[in-house]
N, C-alpha and C positions, 0 to 999 in steps of 0.2 A: 504494500500500500504506500502510495506517495505521501511524503510528509507534508504537513500544512505549510502555508507561506512562512518565510523565514522569520523566526521569532526575534532575532537580535534587532530588527528594525525598531521594535518597540522598547528595547532595553538599552541601546548604546547611544550615548551622547558623545560625539567625537571631541568636542571642546573639553568636556570633563575628563575624558581619557588622557588628554595631553596635560591639562593643568592639575589633575588630581594626583599626579605622581611627581615626587621630588627626586631628581636624578643628580648623582654626584659621581665623579671619577677621580680617583687618587692614584698616584704612582710612587712606589718606594723601591728604588733600585730597578731590578728587572721584573718586579711584580706590579700588577695593576689590580685595583679594586673597583668594581662596578657596584654602586649602591642605589637602591630604590627604597623610597618611603611612601607609605599610603595609609590613610586613616579609614577604618571600617566602623560601621555602626553595629558592632557585635563585641561581646566580652572576650578577653583573652582566652578564657576556657573554651568558649565556642569555637574560636579560631584554632586553638591548639588541637582540639579534637578533629577539626576538618583537615589539618595539615599532617596529622600523625596516624589516623586510623585508616587502614587499607581499604575498608569498605566505602569510605568517603573519598579517599584519594582517587580511586578509579573513576569516580563520577565527574571530577573536575580537573584532574591532573594526569596521572598514569596508573595502571595496575602496578601494585607494589608488593614485593615478596621479600622474605628474609627474616632474620631475627631482629625485630624492631625494638631493640632496647639499647641502652648505652653500652658501647663496645661491640654491638652486633653489626652484621653486614646486611645491607639492603640491595635490592635490584629493582630497577624500573624495567618491566618486561617488554615494553614496546620499543623504547629507544635504545636499550642495552646499557644505559647508565647504571653504575653501581658505586658502592662506597661503604665507608665505615661511619657509624654513628658515634662520634667522638665524645659528645657531651649532650646531655638531655636534662633540662631543668624546667619541668612542667610548672606552670604554663608560661614560662618567661622566655626561654631560648633553646635553640638546638643548633649544634655544630656538626657538620658532616663533611666527609671528603666526597668529591664529585669526579668520578673516574669514567672517562669516555674515550674510546679508541686510542688508548695508550697515554692520554694526557690526564693528569691529576690536578685538581684545583680544590678550593675550599669554599664552602657555603655556610653562612651563619644567618639564622632567622631569629629576630628578637621581637617580642610583643610587650609593649608598654601600655598599661591601662590608662585610659582617659575617661573623663566624665562622659558617659554615654557611648563609649566606644573603645577602640584600640588603635594605637600607632604601631604599624608593622614595618619592620626594616629588614631588607635582604641585602647582605654583603657577599659578593662573589669575588674571590681573590684568585688570580691566575698568573702564571709566569708568561712573559711575552714569548710568543711563538709566531709561526707563519700565519696562523689564523688571525691572531690579533693584529699583526702588521697589515693584513689584507682588509679586515673588516672593522677594526677598532672596537670600542665599547658597545656600539649599537647592536651588534649581533647578540651578545649576551643580554643586553638591556631589554631589547624588544621581546626576546624570548621570555624573560621574567615578567615583563609587563602583561603579556598574554596570560600568564598564570595568575597575576593579580586580578585581571579582569574575570577570569574563569572562577576564581575563588569568590569574588563578589557575587556573581550570579548564583553560585552554589549556596552561599550564606543567605541569600534572599529568596532561595527556592524559586528562581525566576524562570527556569527552563527545565524540561524533563530530559533534554539531551544537550547538555552544555557544550560538550566537545564538538558535536556536529554543528551546532549553531555558530561556534567560534570559527570553525573551518569555513562555513558559508560566509561569515563576515570577512575573513581574511582574503577570500577570493573575489569580494565585491568591489565596486568602485569606491564605496565609503571606506572599506578596509584598506585599499591601496592608499587613499588619502591619509588615513591614520598612520600607516607604515611610513610614508614620506615625512609626515610631521614628527613622528617619534624619532626617526633616524636623525632628523635635523636637530631635535632637542638634545639627543645624545652627542651630536657634533658640538653643540654649544657647551655642554657640560665638559667635554673633553678639552676644548679650547680654553675654558676657564681654569682647567687644571694645569695649563701650560703647554699643551700640545700645539703643534704647527697647524694653523688654520687650513691651509690648502690640503695637507695630508688628511686631516680630520674630515674635510668636506668629501674627498674622494672615497674615504672609507665609508662614510654615511651613504653615499650614492650606491656603492657596491652592496652594502647591507640591505638597503631598500629594494634593490633589484633582485637580490637573492630571495627575500621574503615574498616578493610579488611574483616570483617565477619568471622574471624577464632578464635575468643575468646572462 
């Protein structure tokens, strides 16, 4: 049976997608950190359960397997990403390694309670490599932004098929506009960190083309 008209058209505000995320890039030696911050109208406990329980992760992120405790190993079964859960402090923070195709990086998620909500921060730290030199911070940043969007839809119970709706959005004209704007926002964040503007611009263009399938 064919799915009904695309749900995301009633859910996505492009301006809010861009302005609702705080983007920061920092560099220390050969390591770069891509940081995203967003505020949700949900408690830290609600968000913690959504980002740590396998039965919920598969609805908005990826099917997840493994020993999901501090010191255990996890696997994201669709992308092939895996890693170690290094630190788990419910419902405040979790630190994991992010291992994909031979590269290892580090991800930290922190949840800070606010009145009526939660301030969520993602910090993804990686060593400079060919991928970074080609795409810069936007490749990592836009990937995590998609997850922030997906989590918001999950917390609001806004869709029965979040991942498909986001896939539809990504391939739409509106989705391409968002990708261009987000890549440009990451370019700005990278330049503010001290990166060369021309290089950052070329990386942003390549990243947007990759996500839009026009590379």
